[in-house]
C-alpha positions as CSV (number, residue, x, y, z in Angstrom):
1,M,23.7,-14.5,10.9
2,A,22.5,-11.1,12.2
3,T,18.8,-10.4,11.8
4,N,16.6,-7.3,11.8
5,S,14.7,-7.8,15.1
6,K,14.1,-11.5,14.4
7,G,12.9,-10.6,10.9
8,L,14.9,-10.3,7.7
9,T,18.6,-11.2,7.8
10,L,21.0,-8.4,6.8
11,R,21.7,-10.3,3.6
12,S,18.0,-10.4,2.8
13,L,17.6,-6.7,3.5
14,F,20.5,-5.9,1.2
15,F,19.2,-7.9,-1.8
16,K,15.7,-6.7,-1.2
17,K,17.0,-3.1,-1.4
18,I,18.9,-3.8,-4.6
19,F,15.8,-5.5,-6.1
20,D,13.6,-2.5,-5.1
21,L,16.0,0.0,-6.7
22,I,16.2,-1.9,-10.0
23,V,12.5,-2.7,-10.3
24,S,11.3,0.8,-9.2
25,L,13.7,2.5,-11.7
26,L,12.7,0.3,-14.6
27,G,9.0,0.5,-13.6
28,L,9.0,4.3,-13.6
29,L,10.7,4.4,-17.0
30,I,8.3,1.9,-18.5
31,L,5.1,3.0,-16.8
32,F,5.7,6.8,-17.0
33,P,3.2,7.2,-19.9
34,I,0.5,5.4,-18.0
35,I,1.1,7.4,-14.8
36,T,1.1,10.6,-16.8
37,I,-2.2,9.8,-18.6
38,A,-3.8,8.7,-15.3
39,W,-2.6,12.0,-13.6
40,I,-4.1,14.1,-16.4
41,V,-7.5,12.2,-16.4
42,S,-7.6,12.4,-12.6
43,A,-6.9,16.1,-12.7
44,I,-9.7,16.7,-15.1
45,D,-12.1,14.5,-13.2
46,T,-11.4,15.9,-9.7
47,K,-10.7,19.5,-10.9
48,S,-7.5,19.4,-8.8
49,N,-4.0,18.0,-8.8
50,G,-4.1,14.5,-10.1
51,F,-1.6,13.3,-7.6
52,F,-2.7,12.5,-4.0
53,T,-0.3,12.5,-1.1
54,Q,-0.9,11.4,2.5
55,N,1.0,10.8,5.7
56,R,1.7,7.1,6.2
57,I,3.8,5.2,8.8
58,G,7.0,3.7,7.4
59,K,10.0,1.7,8.7
60,N,10.7,2.3,12.4
61,G,7.5,4.3,12.7
62,K,8.8,7.2,10.6
63,I,6.2,9.3,8.8
64,F,6.5,9.8,5.1
65,R,4.2,11.1,2.3
66,V,2.9,8.3,0.1
67,I,2.2,9.3,-3.6
68,K,-0.9,8.0,-5.4
69,I,-3.1,8.9,-8.3
70,K,-6.1,10.8,-6.9
71,T,-9.3,8.8,-7.3
72,M,-11.7,10.7,-5.1
73,K,-13.2,14.2,-5.0
74,K,-13.9,16.1,-1.9
75,I,-17.4,15.8,-0.6
76,D,-18.5,18.1,2.3
77,G,-19.3,16.1,5.4
78,V,-17.5,12.9,4.3
79,N,-14.2,12.5,6.1
80,T,-13.0,9.0,6.6
81,N,-9.9,7.0,5.7
82,I,-12.1,3.9,5.1
83,T,-13.1,3.5,1.4
84,T,-15.9,1.3,0.2
85,S,-16.7,0.3,-3.4
86,D,-19.8,2.5,-3.3
87,D,-18.0,5.5,-1.7
88,V,-19.7,8.7,-3.0
89,R,-16.3,10.4,-3.3
90,L,-15.1,8.0,-6.0
91,T,-14.9,9.5,-9.5
92,Q,-15.8,7.6,-12.6
93,S,-12.1,7.5,-13.7
94,G,-11.2,6.7,-10.1
95,I,-13.2,3.5,-10.1
96,F,-11.3,2.2,-13.1
97,I,-8.0,3.4,-11.8
98,R,-8.4,1.7,-8.4
99,K,-9.8,-1.5,-9.9
100,N,-6.6,-1.8,-12.1
101,K,-4.3,-0.6,-9.3
102,I,-3.0,2.3,-11.5
103,D,-3.4,4.6,-8.5
104,E,-0.5,2.7,-6.8
105,L,2.0,3.2,-9.6
106,P,3.4,6.6,-8.4
107,Q,4.6,4.8,-5.3
108,L,7.4,3.4,-7.4
109,L,9.0,6.8,-6.6
110,N,8.5,6.2,-2.9
111,V,10.4,2.9,-3.4
112,L,13.2,4.5,-5.5
113,I,13.9,7.1,-2.8
114,G,13.9,4.4,-0.1
115,Q,10.7,5.0,1.8
116,M,8.9,1.9,0.6
117,S,9.6,-1.5,-0.9
118,I,7.9,-3.3,-3.8
119,V,6.6,-6.0,-1.5
120,G,5.8,-5.6,2.2
121,P,3.1,-4.6,4.7
122,R,0.9,-1.8,3.4
123,P,1.7,1.5,5.2
124,D,-1.0,2.5,7.6
125,V,-2.2,6.0,8.3
126,P,-1.1,7.5,11.6
127,G,-2.8,6.0,14.6
128,Y,-2.9,2.3,13.6
129,A,0.8,1.7,14.1
130,N,0.5,2.8,17.7
131,Q,-1.8,-0.1,18.4
132,L,0.8,-2.7,17.5
133,K,1.9,-4.7,20.5
134,D,4.8,-7.0,21.4
135,N,5.7,-9.3,18.5
136,D,3.4,-7.4,16.1
137,R,5.8,-4.5,16.1
138,I,8.2,-6.5,14.0
139,I,6.1,-5.2,11.0
140,L,7.7,-1.8,11.6
141,T,11.2,-3.2,11.1
142,V,10.8,-3.4,7.3
143,R,9.8,-0.8,4.7
144,P,6.1,-0.9,3.8
145,G,5.3,-2.3,0.4
146,I,3.2,-1.4,-2.7
147,T,1.8,-4.9,-2.6
148,G,2.1,-7.8,-0.2
149,P,0.3,-10.9,1.2
150,A,-2.3,-8.9,3.1
151,Q,-3.2,-6.8,0.2
152,I,-3.6,-9.9,-2.0
153,A,-5.7,-11.6,0.7
154,Y,-8.0,-8.6,0.9
155,R,-8.1,-7.7,-2.8
156,H,-11.9,-7.3,-2.5
157,E,-11.7,-5.3,0.7
158,E,-13.7,-2.4,-0.6
159,D,-16.6,-4.7,-1.6
160,M,-16.4,-6.4,1.8
161,L,-16.6,-3.0,3.6
162,S,-19.5,-1.8,1.4
163,S,-21.6,-4.7,2.6
164,Q,-21.2,-3.8,6.3
165,T,-23.5,-1.5,8.2
166,N,-20.5,-0.1,10.0
167,P,-17.4,-0.3,7.7
168,M,-15.1,1.5,10.2
169,E,-15.9,-1.0,13.0
170,F,-15.6,-4.0,10.7
171,N,-12.2,-2.7,9.5
172,N,-10.9,-2.1,13.0
173,Q,-12.2,-5.3,14.6
174,V,-11.8,-7.8,11.8
175,I,-9.8,-6.7,8.7
176,W,-7.0,-4.7,10.4
177,P,-6.1,-7.4,13.1
178,D,-6.0,-10.1,10.4
179,K,-3.8,-7.9,8.2
180,V,-1.5,-7.5,11.2
181,R,-1.3,-11.3,11.6
182,I,-0.6,-11.8,7.9
183,N,2.1,-9.1,7.8
184,R,3.8,-10.4,10.9
185,E,4.0,-13.8,9.4
186,Y,5.4,-12.3,6.2
187,V,8.3,-10.6,8.1
188,E,9.0,-13.6,10.4
189,N,9.1,-16.1,7.5
190,Y,10.5,-13.8,4.8
191,S,11.5,-15.4,1.5
192,F,12.6,-13.6,-1.7
193,L,10.8,-16.3,-3.8
194,K,7.6,-15.4,-1.9
195,D,8.1,-11.7,-2.9
196,I,8.3,-12.8,-6.5
197,F,5.1,-14.8,-6.1
198,Y,3.3,-11.8,-4.5
199,I,4.3,-9.5,-7.4
200,W,3.1,-12.1,-9.9
201,A,-0.2,-12.6,-8.0
202,T,-0.7,-8.8,-8.0
203,I,0.0,-8.4,-11.7
204,K,-2.2,-11.3,-12.9
205,R,-5.3,-10.6,-10.8
């Protein structure tokens, strides 16, 4: 059977796409009130638009704008993509929203329009995808996900980073390479049943 660069079969890609469409549509309809409330609270807390968009790397290396609930305010002199649990930019509502993963819910729209998947490798900011070499580039053959095995494995990532003297260095030398390994294995050994498990593991945590 034909495969996607030694990754998902065409059949798996088809059913994964159908699953994404159904779940994202139902999710947006059911969770719309929560997303709306979180957006309003965030807008009040940050004194700006409660939605946050950012360039991320998607399937085949294409750039898209990911949509999230804004959880941080702008602080002069603080400009990094690495977030720790004690980041001074985090708002009070943002701490709660991030802890309960409510900030990720608007990405259901990214899934609905075909930029993301419910389960898959998390989309990196520009710069990291360029570092993928050889077999690791298989990660770019699938749509990035809202959740996935690497995100579950590093569910306490912000706490880990806050304990480091150099969070950026620890992320680049330890966390990111391990996430690449986990995500490569996810694509190479894809299973729909594993996707269901990752969704359940994300919800129950």
